[in-house]
DRENFILO-109075 format. One record per residue (C-alpha): residue in three letters; x, y, z. Coordinates in nm, 3 decimals, padded with zeros to 5 digits. Each point is the difference from the previous one (the first is absolute). Example, Ala and Ser with C-alpha at 12.3 -4.5 7.8 and 13.67 -1.06 7.14 Angstrom:
# residues 2
residu / px / py / pz
Ala / 01.230 / -00.450 / 00.780
Ser / 00.137 / 00.344 / -00.066
This chain:
# residues 351
residu / px / py / pz
Met / 10.978 / 05.378 / 05.170
Pro / -00.163 / -00.035 / -00.346
Lys / 00.225 / -00.088 / -00.285
Pro / 00.024 / 00.278 / -00.269
Asp / -00.158 / -00.084 / -00.332
Ala / 00.156 / 00.045 / -00.345
His / -00.071 / 00.379 / 00.005
Gly / 00.164 / 00.050 / 00.337
Asn / -00.323 / 00.034 / 00.194
Gly / -00.022 / -00.159 / 00.339
His / -00.361 / -00.109 / -00.032
Gly / 00.052 / -00.339 / -00.169
Glu / -00.211 / -00.310 / 00.080
Thr / 00.134 / -00.230 / 00.268
Val / -00.028 / -00.371 / -00.086
Val / 00.005 / -00.245 / 00.287
Lys / 00.051 / -00.368 / -00.083
Arg / -00.041 / -00.263 / 00.264
Val / 00.124 / -00.349 / -00.070
Ser / -00.138 / -00.281 / 00.210
Gly / 00.221 / -00.284 / 00.093
Lys / -00.287 / -00.247 / 00.027
Gly / -00.074 / -00.283 / -00.242
His / -00.198 / 00.022 / -00.323
His / -00.294 / -00.214 / 00.123
Asp / -00.109 / 00.254 / 00.260
Glu / -00.136 / 00.223 / -00.275
His / -00.322 / -00.221 / -00.006
Gly / -00.229 / 00.059 / 00.298
Gly / -00.256 / -00.238 / 00.158
Ala / -00.311 / 00.213 / -00.050
Trp / -00.119 / -00.218 / -00.291
Lys / -00.029 / -00.297 / 00.232
Val / -00.245 / 00.185 / 00.221
Ala / -00.206 / 00.105 / -00.301
Phe / -00.006 / -00.356 / -00.136
Ala / -00.112 / -00.135 / 00.337
Asp / -00.285 / 00.252 / 00.009
Phe / -00.103 / -00.106 / -00.351
Cys / -00.004 / -00.369 / 00.095
Leu / -00.205 / 00.074 / 00.310
Ala / -00.256 / 00.195 / -00.202
Leu / -00.019 / -00.281 / -00.257
Leu / -00.053 / -00.256 / 00.276
Cys / -00.285 / 00.206 / 00.143
Leu / -00.159 / 00.023 / -00.345
Phe / 00.012 / -00.376 / -00.049
Leu / -00.143 / -00.053 / 00.348
Val / -00.296 / 00.229 / -00.072
Leu / -00.067 / -00.173 / -00.333
Trp / 00.011 / -00.342 / 00.166
Leu / -00.247 / 00.107 / 00.269
Met / -00.238 / 00.140 / -00.261
Ala / 00.018 / -00.321 / -00.205
Ser / -00.059 / -00.232 / 00.294
Arg / -00.289 / 00.199 / 00.145
Glu / -00.257 / -00.098 / -00.262
Gln / 00.167 / -00.291 / -00.175
Gln / -00.316 / -00.169 / -00.126
Glu / -00.154 / 00.320 / -00.136
Thr / 00.325 / 00.100 / -00.166
Ala / 00.035 / -00.341 / -00.164
Glu / -00.355 / 00.024 / -00.131
Gln / 00.063 / 00.344 / -00.148
Leu / 00.315 / -00.126 / -00.168
Arg / -00.191 / -00.293 / -00.150
Met / -00.267 / 00.232 / -00.131
Ala / 00.259 / 00.237 / -00.145
Gln / 00.176 / -00.288 / -00.173
Gly / -00.319 / -00.127 / -00.159
Gly / -00.109 / -00.266 / 00.245
Thr / 00.152 / -00.257 / 00.227
Pro / 00.353 / -00.114 / -00.090
Met / 00.005 / -00.328 / -00.189
Asp / 00.238 / -00.287 / -00.018
Gly / 00.204 / -00.057 / -00.309
Gly / -00.200 / -00.297 / -00.129
Gly / -00.257 / -00.017 / -00.273
Gly / -00.373 / -00.033 / 00.049
Gly / -00.176 / -00.058 / 00.326
Arg / 00.179 / 00.273 / 00.185
Val / -00.085 / 00.071 / 00.360
Pro / 00.081 / 00.299 / 00.221
Ala / 00.318 / 00.017 / 00.205
Glu / -00.018 / 00.149 / 00.347
Ser / 00.274 / 00.130 / 00.222
Gly / 00.129 / -00.268 / 00.231
Asn / -00.121 / -00.288 / -00.218
Pro / 00.145 / -00.172 / -00.306
Leu / -00.115 / 00.101 / -00.345
Gly / -00.324 / -00.173 / -00.090
Ser / -00.104 / -00.060 / 00.360
Leu / -00.374 / 00.025 / 00.059
Ile / 00.014 / -00.043 / 00.376
Ser / 00.244 / 00.093 / 00.269
Arg / 00.282 / -00.241 / 00.071
Glu / -00.033 / 00.055 / 00.374
Pro / -00.088 / -00.307 / 00.208
Val / -00.376 / -00.049 / 00.002
Pro / -00.133 / 00.014 / 00.358
Ser / -00.218 / -00.279 / 00.127
Arg / -00.364 / 00.065 / 00.081
Gly / 00.082 / 00.027 / 00.368
Asp / 00.262 / 00.270 / -00.049
Asp / -00.075 / 00.370 / -00.016
Pro / 00.196 / 00.151 / -00.290
Asp / -00.052 / 00.356 / 00.121
Asn / 00.150 / -00.059 / 00.344
Arg / 00.291 / -00.185 / -00.160
His / 00.101 / 00.324 / -00.174
Gly / -00.061 / 00.221 / 00.301
Asn / -00.310 / 00.172 / -00.139
Pro / -00.133 / 00.227 / 00.276
Gly / -00.357 / -00.049 / -00.123
Ala / 00.026 / -00.376 / -00.012
Arg / -00.222 / -00.238 / 00.185
Ser / 00.112 / -00.150 / 00.328
Ser / 00.113 / -00.360 / 00.022
Gly / -00.328 / -00.105 / 00.158
Glu / -00.208 / 00.129 / -00.292
Gly / -00.006 / -00.054 / -00.373
Ala / 00.008 / -00.331 / -00.178
Gly / -00.172 / -00.275 / 00.191
Pro / -00.097 / -00.354 / -00.095
Thr / -00.161 / -00.045 / -00.340
Pro / -00.381 / 00.006 / 00.026
Lys / -00.169 / -00.335 / -00.059
Leu / -00.257 / 00.024 / -00.278
Ser / -00.333 / -00.179 / 00.033
Lys / 00.002 / -00.143 / -00.354
Ser / 00.235 / -00.072 / -00.286
Arg / -00.216 / 00.114 / -00.293
Tyr / -00.172 / 00.337 / -00.022
Glu / -00.274 / 00.037 / -00.262
Ser / -00.299 / 00.203 / 00.120
Ala / -00.014 / 00.366 / 00.097
Ser / -00.034 / -00.091 / 00.369
Asp / 00.313 / -00.215 / -00.027
Met / 00.194 / 00.286 / -00.156
Asn / -00.126 / 00.239 / 00.267
Glu / 00.135 / -00.231 / 00.269
Leu / 00.339 / -00.013 / -00.173
Ala / 00.003 / 00.379 / -00.033
Arg / -00.045 / 00.040 / 00.377
Val / 00.295 / -00.230 / 00.067
Leu / 00.220 / 00.196 / -00.241
Ala / -00.103 / 00.326 / 00.165
Asp / 00.104 / -00.137 / 00.341
Val / 00.341 / -00.103 / -00.137
Ser / 00.058 / 00.345 / -00.151
Arg / -00.105 / 00.163 / 00.327
Arg / 00.258 / -00.199 / 00.194
Ala / 00.262 / 00.104 / -00.256
Gly / -00.091 / 00.367 / 00.045
Leu / -00.119 / 00.033 / -00.362
Glu / -00.376 / 00.010 / 00.048
Asp / -00.019 / 00.327 / -00.195
Asn / 00.184 / -00.159 / -00.293
Leu / -00.237 / -00.294 / -00.054
Ser / -00.351 / -00.002 / -00.140
Ser / -00.212 / -00.288 / -00.132
Val / -00.291 / -00.022 / -00.244
Ile / -00.214 / -00.306 / -00.076
Thr / -00.053 / -00.038 / -00.375
Pro / -00.160 / -00.266 / -00.223
Phe / 00.351 / -00.128 / -00.068
Gly / 00.103 / -00.035 / 00.365
Leu / 00.154 / 00.210 / 00.277
Arg / 00.198 / 00.300 / -00.123
Val / 00.264 / 00.094 / 00.260
Met / 00.173 / 00.335 / -00.065
Leu / 00.326 / 00.088 / 00.174
His / 00.060 / 00.364 / -00.087
Asp / 00.220 / 00.293 / 00.098
Thr / -00.115 / 00.281 / 00.226
Glu / 00.140 / 00.346 / 00.066
Arg / 00.152 / -00.133 / 00.320
Glu / 00.148 / -00.330 / -00.117
Gly / 00.071 / -00.177 / -00.328
Met / 00.025 / -00.365 / -00.094
Phe / 00.318 / 00.034 / -00.208
Lys / 00.290 / 00.239 / -00.016
Arg / -00.082 / 00.268 / -00.252
Gly / 00.088 / -00.096 / -00.356
Ser / 00.118 / -00.351 / 00.091
Ala / -00.126 / -00.353 / 00.058
Ile / 00.157 / -00.026 / 00.346
Pro / -00.275 / -00.027 / 00.264
Thr / 00.013 / 00.181 / 00.330
Glu / 00.066 / -00.192 / 00.320
Arg / -00.365 / 00.010 / 00.107
Phe / -00.134 / -00.112 / -00.337
Arg / 00.255 / -00.282 / -00.019
Ala / -00.105 / -00.120 / 00.345
Leu / -00.368 / 00.021 / -00.096
Met / 00.051 / -00.209 / -00.314
Gln / 00.182 / -00.266 / 00.197
Glu / -00.284 / -00.010 / 00.253
Leu / -00.258 / -00.040 / -00.277
Gly / 00.197 / -00.287 / -00.156
Pro / -00.096 / -00.270 / 00.254
Leu / -00.355 / 00.137 / 00.003
Phe / -00.044 / -00.055 / -00.375
Ala / 00.166 / -00.340 / 00.038
Gln / -00.310 / -00.119 / 00.187
Ile / -00.241 / 00.063 / -00.289
Glu / -00.043 / -00.166 / -00.338
Asn / -00.094 / 00.322 / -00.180
Gln / 00.257 / 00.128 / -00.245
Leu / 00.125 / 00.360 / -00.016
Met / 00.055 / 00.260 / -00.266
Ile / 00.273 / 00.246 / 00.103
Val / -00.032 / 00.333 / -00.182
Gly / 00.237 / 00.296 / 00.028
His / -00.111 / 00.361 / -00.057
Thr / 00.185 / 00.333 / -00.010
Asp / -00.098 / 00.364 / -00.014
Ser / 00.016 / 00.200 / -00.323
Leu / 00.328 / 00.177 / 00.075
Pro / 00.198 / -00.071 / -00.319
Tyr / 00.368 / -00.067 / -00.050
Val / 00.206 / 00.254 / -00.189
Glu / 00.124 / -00.231 / -00.273
Lys / -00.272 / -00.116 / -00.239
Ser / 00.188 / -00.247 / -00.220
Pro / -00.144 / -00.353 / -00.038
Thr / 00.294 / -00.153 / 00.189
Ala / -00.009 / 00.250 / 00.288
Phe / -00.119 / -00.098 / 00.345
Ser / -00.369 / 00.084 / 00.042
Asn / -00.296 / -00.037 / 00.233
Trp / -00.083 / -00.327 / -00.176
Ala / 00.326 / -00.158 / 00.111
Leu / -00.025 / 00.158 / 00.346
Ser / -00.351 / -00.135 / 00.065
Asn / 00.097 / -00.346 / -00.124
Asn / 00.313 / -00.006 / 00.217
Arg / -00.199 / 00.103 / 00.306
Ala / -00.256 / -00.274 / -00.059
Ala / 00.282 / -00.254 / -00.034
Ala / 00.159 / 00.129 / 00.322
Ala / -00.331 / -00.042 / 00.185
Arg / -00.021 / -00.358 / -00.126
Thr / 00.355 / -00.066 / 00.120
His / -00.075 / 00.107 / 00.356
Leu / -00.330 / -00.189 / 00.008
Leu / 00.190 / -00.316 / -00.096
Thr / 00.266 / 00.080 / 00.259
Gly / -00.273 / 00.014 / 00.263
Gly / -00.116 / -00.352 / -00.085
Met / -00.255 / 00.030 / -00.281
Pro / 00.040 / -00.281 / -00.259
Glu / 00.086 / 00.091 / -00.356
Ala / -00.317 / -00.165 / -00.130
Ser / -00.207 / 00.266 / 00.177
Val / 00.109 / 00.263 / -00.254
Leu / -00.191 / -00.013 / -00.327
Gln / 00.119 / 00.323 / -00.160
Val / 00.244 / 00.285 / 00.067
Val / -00.052 / 00.310 / -00.211
Gly / 00.086 / 00.371 / -00.005
Met / -00.255 / 00.257 / -00.118
Ala / 00.208 / 00.319 / 00.035
Asp / -00.238 / 00.297 / 00.037
Arg / -00.284 / -00.142 / -00.213
Ala / -00.240 / -00.066 / 00.291
Pro / 00.026 / 00.287 / 00.253
Met / -00.203 / -00.006 / 00.320
Thr / -00.058 / 00.375 / -00.035
Pro / -00.042 / 00.086 / -00.371
Asp / -00.034 / 00.370 / 00.083
Asn / 00.342 / -00.004 / 00.169
Pro / 00.214 / -00.265 / -00.175
Arg / 00.311 / 00.101 / 00.198
Ala / -00.157 / -00.061 / 00.340
Asp / 00.173 / -00.226 / 00.250
Val / -00.284 / -00.252 / 00.003
Asn / 00.063 / -00.085 / -00.366
Arg / 00.337 / -00.156 / 00.090
Arg / -00.117 / -00.338 / 00.120
Ile / 00.019 / -00.379 / -00.014
Glu / -00.326 / -00.189 / -00.046
Leu / -00.050 / -00.359 / 00.113
Met / -00.308 / -00.142 / -00.174
Val / -00.116 / -00.312 / 00.184
Leu / -00.185 / -00.174 / -00.283
Thr / -00.296 / -00.229 / 00.043
Pro / 00.062 / -00.352 / -00.136
Glu / -00.231 / 00.070 / -00.295
Gln / 00.178 / 00.323 / -00.096
Ala / 00.338 / -00.169 / 00.037
Arg / -00.111 / -00.260 / -00.254
Asn / -00.122 / 00.274 / -00.235
Val / 00.333 / 00.183 / 00.016
Ser / 00.189 / -00.322 / -00.064
Ala / -00.224 / -00.080 / -00.297
Met / 00.044 / 00.351 / -00.140
Tyr / 00.374 / -00.054 / -00.049
Gly / -00.006 / -00.375 / -00.056
Met / -00.024 / -00.193 / -00.326
Pro / -00.350 / 00.021 / -00.158
Thr / -00.163 / -00.345 / 00.009
Arg / -00.274 / 00.051 / -00.263
Ser / 00.070 / 00.239 / -00.287
Glu / -00.123 / 00.029 / -00.356
Pro / 00.122 / 00.245 / -00.267
Leu / -00.255 / 00.276 / -00.064
Val / 00.216 / 00.229 / -00.211
Gln / 00.301 / -00.103 / -00.203
Gly / 00.304 / 00.009 / 00.224
Ser / -00.187 / 00.034 / 00.332
Leu / -00.145 / -00.241 / 00.255
Ser / -00.286 / 00.057 / 00.239
Ala / -00.136 / -00.229 / 00.268
Leu / -00.372 / -00.065 / -00.055
Pro / -00.240 / -00.073 / 00.285
Ala / -00.152 / -00.348 / -00.016
Arg / -00.357 / 00.128 / -00.048
Leu / 00.107 / 00.227 / -00.287
Glu / 00.172 / -00.294 / -00.170
Gln / -00.318 / -00.204 / 00.031
Gly / -00.202 / 00.282 / -00.157
Val / 00.240 / 00.030 / -00.293
Ser / -00.015 / -00.377 / -00.056
Ala / -00.382 / 00.006 / 00.004
Leu / -00.007 / 00.286 / -00.250
Arg / 00.238 / -00.185 / -00.230
Ser / -00.219 / -00.313 / 00.015
Gln / -00.313 / 00.198 / -00.086
Leu / 00.168 / 00.165 / -00.299
Leu / 00.116 / -00.337 / -00.133
Ala / -00.348 / -00.143 / 00.044
Ala / -00.150 / 00.297 / -00.188
Gly / 00.238 / -00.060 / -00.291
Arg / -00.097 / -00.366 / -00.023
Asp / -00.371 / 00.093 / -00.020
Gly / 00.057 / 00.143 / -00.349
Gly / -00.039 / 00.366 / 00.072
Thr / -00.297 / -00.023 / 00.234
Thr / -00.008 / 00.260 / 00.270
Ala / 00.100 / -00.127 / 00.339
Thr / -00.093 / 00.161 / 00.328
Leu / 00.315 / 00.055 / 00.200
Ala / -00.010 / -00.019 / 00.375
Pro / 00.125 / 00.312 / 00.180
Leu / 00.367 / -00.011 / 00.091
Arg / 00.071 / 00.031 / 00.371
Thr / 00.327 / 00.176 / 00.062
Ser / -00.023 / 00.053 / 00.375
Thr / 00.274 / -00.154 / 00.203
Pro / -00.060 / -00.184 / 00.324
């Protein structure tokens, strides 16, 4: 029955108080543990998705990061910086993986489904018919041998040769289907590395010296500062990497006369400077005469005479003889007491 209130009414509020005899710690439930477990599971799924996305296109992602950061990451040293690639130490131009011998197939070793079978691929090094190549017919014979080697390596579409007055110009270039180097780096692909090591013993049989020239496309780097990595450094590093693998294959060091990078200054397709074919390595097999000319171009001048104050210029022998004859005639005219002397014409043509 309700308890009367202060005014004697029987409609007062009934208050019921229940006192639990349990401990104080039972006031906290375990629902938060379930919520925290759900949060951890969702976070784990997020990290798993991010990891799968990052590992799917690792090379392309690394290239985009390099471009966004203003070029390839550099080491902490001063000048002469070289690109650093994932999986290799800073400053490495070539992969530190074991170099396969000419009888091994690098593609099958990595389980490449499109690789050549063990019975195909690199065979014995072709035996050249001569050790010195000078004429156009000689260079044409050498070009056919190089084409056969590239065909066995599966890179016949990546090699082209042109006979020039300077020698045989061998161009190893990228295609839409396959490149010679990993994009933005000086690390060669497995096929290109194997091809260079097959060409090494071939060039070891000839006396002609080589010029190794690296070229890139015109795709610029983001950072434009003088110390930033550029296509100049990339082309030079790629040429040096090609030399390294030629020497690894058995070519002697004396066979290399010059290694140079030309960046994008000499494109194969001037109308499309970003085309794949512009990314290439050129091996110029010089004739003995042209090799001597290149060596003389950068060597110490043997006969020089000052023409202008502060400058030296090498004079051809016939021009020096003409100048000496003119000087003798002028001196003779002065000794004649002012009489007019007939001067012989000065021949300035060079042999």
